[in-house]
C-alpha positions in Angstrom: 29.5 21.7 -9.8 28.5 18.0 -10.3 25.1 17.4 -11.2 23.2 14.6 -9.4 20.8 12.8 -12.1 17.9 10.9 -10.3 18.3 7.3 -10.1 17.2 5.0 -13.0 16.2 1.3 -12.6 19.5 -0.6 -13.5 19.0 -2.7 -16.9 17.9 -6.4 -15.8 17.2 -5.3 -12.4 15.7 -8.5 -10.7 14.3 -6.4 -7.7 10.5 -6.9 -8.2 11.2 -10.6 -7.9 14.1 -10.9 -5.5 13.8 -7.8 -3.6 15.6 -6.7 -0.3 14.0 -7.9 2.9 13.9 -7.3 6.5 16.6 -9.2 7.6 20.4 -8.4 8.8 22.5 -9.5 5.7 26.5 -9.0 5.3 27.3 -6.1 2.9 30.3 -6.1 0.6 32.7 -4.0 -1.5 34.1 -5.2 -4.4 37.0 -4.2 -6.5 37.9 -5.8 -9.9 40.4 -7.9 -10.1 42.4 -9.8 -7.1 45.1 -7.0 -6.5 45.4 -3.6 -7.1 47.2 -2.2 -10.2 50.2 0.1 -9.9 49.4 1.6 -13.3 47.1 4.9 -12.1 46.0 4.5 -16.4 44.0 1.3 -15.4 41.5 2.3 -12.7 39.4 -0.6 -10.7 35.7 -0.8 -10.9 34.3 -0.7 -7.5 30.7 -1.7 -5.9 28.9 -2.3 -3.0 26.4 -5.4 -2.7 24.8 -7.8 -0.7 22.6 -10.8 -1.6 19.1 -10.9 -2.2 18.6 -14.4 -3.2 20.6 -17.4 -3.4 19.8 -19.5 -6.6 20.4 -22.9 -8.2 23.6 -23.6 -10.2 26.2 -21.3 -7.9 24.0 -17.9 -8.9 23.0 -15.1 -6.6 20.8 -12.4 -7.0 22.9 -9.0 -5.6 21.7 -6.0 -4.6 24.3 -3.7 -6.1 25.0 0.0 -5.5 27.6 1.2 -7.8 28.2 4.3 -10.4 28.3 2.6 -13.8 29.7 3.1 -17.2 27.7 3.7 -20.0 29.9 4.6 -22.8 31.4 8.2 -22.1 29.0 8.7 -19.1 28.0 7.1 -15.8 24.9 6.4 -14.1 23.9 5.6 -10.6 21.0 3.0 -11.1 18.4 2.2 -8.1 16.9 -0.5 -7.5 20.0 -2.3 -9.4 19.4 -5.9 -8.1 21.3 -8.3 -10.6 21.8 -12.2 -11.0 25.6 -12.8 -10.7 27.6 -16.1 -10.3 29.0 -16.7 -7.1 32.5 -17.4 -8.8 32.9 -13.3 -9.0 33.9 -13.2 -5.3 37.1 -15.4 -5.8 37.6 -13.5 -9.1 37.6 -9.9 -7.2 38.6 -8.5 -4.3 36.0 -8.4 -1.9 36.0 -6.8 1.4 32.9 -6.8 4.1 31.5 -3.5 5.6 29.6 -5.4 8.0 26.7 -6.6 9.1 23.5 -4.2 8.1 20.1 -3.8 9.6 17.3 -3.0 6.5 17.5 0.5 8.2 21.3 0.5 7.8 21.0 -0.7 4.1 18.3 1.8 3.5 20.1 4.6 5.1 23.4 3.6 2.6 21.0 3.8 -0.4 19.9 7.3 0.6 23.5 8.3 0.9 24.3 6.8 -2.5 21.7 8.7 -4.2 22.7 12.2 -2.4 26.4 11.6 -3.9 27.0 14.3 -6.1 28.6 13.5 -9.5 29.3 14.6 -12.9 28.1 12.0 -15.7 30.8 12.6 -18.0 34.1 13.2 -15.6 33.3 11.0 -12.3 34.6 7.6 -12.3 33.3 4.8 -9.8 36.5 5.1 -7.5 35.6 8.6 -6.9 32.2 8.4 -6.5 32.8 5.3 -3.7 35.1 7.3 -1.7 32.7 10.1 -1.5 29.9 7.6 -0.4 32.0 5.5 1.7 33.2 8.7 3.4 29.6 9.7 4.0 29.2 6.2 5.5 32.0 6.7 7.8 30.6 10.3 8.9 27.5 8.7 9.6 29.2 5.5 11.3 27.9 3.0 9.1 31.5 2.0 8.7 34.3 2.6 10.7 37.0 5.6 10.1 39.8 2.7 10.3 37.8 0.8 7.4 37.3 3.4 5.3 41.0 4.3 5.4 41.7 0.4 4.9 39.7 0.4 1.7 41.3 3.8 0.3 44.8 2.0 0.6 44.0 -1.3 -0.3 41.9 -0.8 -3.6 42.9 2.1 -3.8 40.5 5.0 -4.0 41.6 8.6 -5.2 42.3 11.5 -2.3 39.7 13.9 -2.0 
């Protein structure tokens, strides 16, 4: 049975300086690379983010929700606000999940913290599929969007 370790603060976290606020924000899912790879041994990393701050020089602070790889194990970090070059949007497939209120973003984070996973065997696409399924059940995203993402990334079947 999978275990769900407590989230820990991400390395390089900037949330104490560039924290989330109460405004409505567009939330995105991002998959590594611009296109899905037909090779199943080369899975794409996936994450969810929203922008907490726009900085100079083409950088932003993204509030990131992901299952992150550390050597041979995975960890869910929160808070995890990181400085990111805006070019990452054009280097990777980015899909809008919609405009979320601060309450909906908080609900997303609570769902993410509750997704069960095994630190060794669960990879990011499986964890993300489980999170997105919970988000669809809670009506944060539509079932149609969930199915589109499962096909386009692709995410493994349950």
